[in-house]
Steps between C-alpha positions, in 0.01 A plus 500: 500500500751740646484610859471849638838670547576585860533865586876474532530319169344773285790724405684578822202625700127532477496866603752778542481700824437872465844646435654718768817702519767451764339776705176305505300734277301370206669490160302623201374221272702439187179499300154632583211509255149616587199472270697452178278530194602468136270533202564477126348752259409304188317609187162389631536619858704495820527172686637416847801268504606523867251597770573600859826313562669555839852370567750560781845340514747550782879502446619144440153371411427288193150497355349325197212608278333194350206438271401399150610691191307826473443534874692830519826379657739651247305826472518532878876457513561730202291767672752519782752661265243667272606280209148470360408564135363837394140378497517423872365724774656449842337608826578423864447647844863413576787361296830502689790288380844504667411821681383683186151628427482362147182692416665839551836439330564674170652298214858601580480405868309183419769398253754563774354234733440237231787255516650677802258487793246275327603232252300264285558157349285479191317193377702393196878554522548436128273789405599718797875487438631709210609249234767728346678594824744284691407401854771725644345817364150402614616447860746789527278768341274543806803484731672784318184706481358457850815430703747713302753217464786507254498249215770294674326493838165423342648208308660358813174527693307346210733200496462457876123526470486236226700270726259565783198400289665170414663556160819290498710707258404867551771639271378289209138585572576873496628466143200300382185609320165383641441245223824326594367416848259231616158594640617450856812710443296781344270502801801522732627795295159666542527453876852646497377806309216545749742487796773710336416821689410335831122572495274491805202351317507221243206433269499171307251421225485124432879455544486123437279495188622269221774348718513128573416396853862450608602848388181642652594356836852645473371848412247506782760378749737773378236772532412380850863510613562842346187651652595365842865606476422850372182558700300573186128551476389271218166481320488206261234433236444136410236249398708218649374399843809290566715813463273679746538218754879511485560873469241723663414594857157622391280453195226710341261315269361716218192445287356742242712787626423454869681341792257233621722345768820598675702365788799298616577230244468215748158617617360572155617168358390295801163668558395697190200720572398606150343251254733619224809433711371152581434439131853609409653270758278211390611546138867438578620166353620242750723195475208275588410324174161403638400861560306676226610844387245757614419811304318823570182505294447800273752769413619822662291803396632713217591863540172613347279249681571527872198366692318691769547402863777253576702456180534125565130429549431368144755221562450452873327184628417675828343818356176630653276788399701774671813393309337611175424854611749606771879501482640348822767688692814336637423378852756396760473135601779529755880496483495758215312254278252696286236377258229671295207259502138532612476130571852398608407136456672252734829354386433189294828334584691592184871443558740776398791444259836387624792744471590390147516695177229294336179653644307709249211734560379481142 
């Protein structure tokens, strides 16, 4: 059984102090979301996908969204750039990203911040990269558009950027097509594209999916170093709890479109307050051959069958009557550790995952 990571061993810090300028005044958050709600209009009705999500990230802060497939993680992150499909309806009391009120931007202005002030690393680099364009064009196109660089200057900066993300022969990589690169190299190219215009906010949707554990570790270490060096706000979506332990300052656990627990990674992993978080942590495989692999009974609710009350109550071993009829609000348990649970059962001693790339939430 693995042991709880110490606060200083989770990423580089458990929390990030509220950012302040040199004059001592508060700096605006890089990302602030209040009461984010997304619903999908289907043939048989309109159904909520994300309900009441609040997120705030300060400059230099790294946060992870974690949960099972279908929990609303990817829809949440796509909402931040209004990249949702046409059937989606987006509402929020506040949606500010990199200093922009995303809800009020018209299509032209919104397109102007995508890739420039806010960049995104999509889930599958093979399907996200254009297969008929060389890497050079895919990196230099946003540079020429947003930064106004000449073709020569853009190519030089692209080569330097590829070197910075760990590609050993940038000139050769620039000439290559995506299918000529390994999975790890394609992911590094995706990171280079995202950083091409020096964004303030970086969104990453499952950036280590389908990579072997060694390459996963390299990519996460690279992202951590780049975020620290460039002072980026980073919101990362993952189902891998080991990635969360090594990368994030804070974590938000999502279930059925809601954040059910949020706080510093060290605190949440060491003393999970929500039964779902404890179940996720308990389901992580360990190196102890004598330990049995635990699973979460039941299945997440479908889009058309969200239960009343707490969405986790049909699967929760601690559920009581109120859980079936009333949705719990996030309550502060101290040190910015929030949980939405009527019972908040005592910690049962589940050990969190070690900072490896092997922990899975599903």
